[in-house]
BAGU-90053 format. One record per residue (C-alpha): x, y, z. Coordinates in steps of 0.5 Angstrom, whole numbers, plus 500, padded with zeros to 3 digits. Example, Ala and Ser with C-alpha at 12.3 -4.5 7.8 and 13.67 -1.06 7.14 Angstrom:
BEGIN
525491516527498514
This chain:
BEGIN
968365332971367325966367318968363311970368306965366302960369307965375309964376301957376301956380307961386303957385297950387301954392304955395297948394294944398301949404300948404292940404294942410299945414294939413288934414294937420296938424289931422287928426293934431291931431283924432286925438290928442284923439279918443284922449285922450278915449278915444271921448268919456270924457275921462280929467280926469287925463291918466293913462289906462293904469293912472294911480293917480288914476283914478276905477276906485282910488276908494273905493266910496261911497252913492247920492247923498241926494235932499232932502225934498219942500221941497227940504232935506237934513238931518243932525245938525250942518247942513242944506243947500237945493237951489235951484229954476229962476230962485232967488237967494240972497235968494229961497231964503232968503225961502223959508225963513224965513231972513235972506238976508244971512246965507245969502250970508255962509255961501256966500261969495255976495251976496244978489242972486246968480242960483243954477243950478237944483239948486244946494246952500247950506249953511243958516246956521242950521236950518229945521223944519215947524211942529209940528200941534196934535194931536201935543202933545195937548189941553188937559187934560194928555193924554199927549204924543206927541213923536214928532210934535215932537221929531223935528222938534226933533231935526232942529235939534240941530245946530251953527248956525254953517258948518263948514270941515269937520265931525266924523265923525259915523254917517250924516252926510257930511263937509264940506269947505270950498273953499279958493283954487286947490282944484278937485272933482278935488283934494278928491275925490282928498284924500278918496280917492272919485270925481270922479263922486260927489263931483258927484252929490252937490253937484249940480255943474254940467257943468264940475264948478265950485267957488267958494272958501268953497263947502261940499261934502258928501263922499260916503260911503264904503261899501267899499275902492277895488278892488285893481288889477292891477300895471302891467307895468315896461317891457322892461329896466327891471327888476321893482319890489323889494317892500316888506319887511314891517318897513317898514309895521309895525316889529319888536316892542321884545325885553324877556326876562325874565332866568331866574330872576326871578319876575315881579312879581304885579298887586294886585287892584283894588278894586271901585269900582263896589259902593261907588258910590252908585246916584246917583253911578252913574247915567249922567244925573241927574234933570232934575227933582224928582217922581214918574214918572206915565208910563213909557216905551214905545217905540210911544206914548210914547219918553219918561217924564213927570215929574208936579212943580210949575209953577215947579220947576227944570229941571236939565240930565241931564249935561254937555253943549251946547245944540242947540235951544231951541224952543217946540211950538203951545202955547207949551211950550218944548223944549230939546235937549242933547247930551252925549257918546256922541252922546246927546241929552236931550230936555226938552219942557214948559220956560218961562223958558229960562235958557240960550242955543242953543250954550251949555255946561251942567254936570250939575245946572244949571238950564235953565228951570223946569216950564210950568204945566199941569193937572197940571204935569210935564215931559216927558224923553227919551233920544236919540242922534244918528239920533233913536232912543229908549232908555228914560230910566230905565235911565240914571236908575238
């Protein structure tokens, strides 16, 4: 039995309508599922809502993101970062800071002509600093040096000129992380137990949270431990989790019972070697130059000491360390800064004929240069920590 043409057309129209209805229902269900995953616009990137261990709520609290200075520079003891402006390329950013574009590009796994996103942070291959003003150096009459204007800038340079894959912990300085192949902002934030949002804010990442291989990220400074999460209830029939015994985290101490009647051996008293040491051997630092102190330390006006010495006298390292800065003031007098153990820095101002190179290791008493000519000729010597706080050098020299 054959259907007439009108009935055949009606049945085909009905089939098309039914197909459209199924497609509409399928798309609607998909949209609802996506909306549920996004939680009303807050997409859970880890796809572990309802108590997932990698949610941002389980991350450690971090400090507010740092703000670059007027030149777009973030300065830390071991490195500096520069913030890109609108329309910047690697070459234009490097030119503005007086750096080699190829060096900046190589440090950040980029090409010199690559465009930069506004706000993007680049690790600098070497330190940049402002030129000190002549008034900060003192007049030609050999007046006192106000080191706060030049040593502070020079102290900004007391870091490594190489780009670290992961920096060592220094108080107040964020750790750095060099992105490896396959890593994302989310895997990196999990590795350091900080939120992905904090990592993005500190590094000015784009909306897509994209990172590239070879890029250096700074890790947000932790200000508090992760909050304690409420235990996730177990599903019916699954049973309660077994608590971890205390011995699983802290092993029991080894037993070493003393046999009854055994008299313990007496420890002989230690000799007081400190009383036998000479003043020179007991001092933390050695005198950097032979001469008399003509101006003492004052926290407000002279954050070091001035030591009178003949021009051309040898300037020696106060202790073993690393040369981190070689610079000069506007009068051409050299500035040398050494980094020592315990995060201490020694600053030498008024040095000529510098005989060491930046990054070189020096030993205690090794000559690093000569006293520059002056009227009178003298060496300005400071002791600071990596936070730039100054200390009276005489307490380290006596």
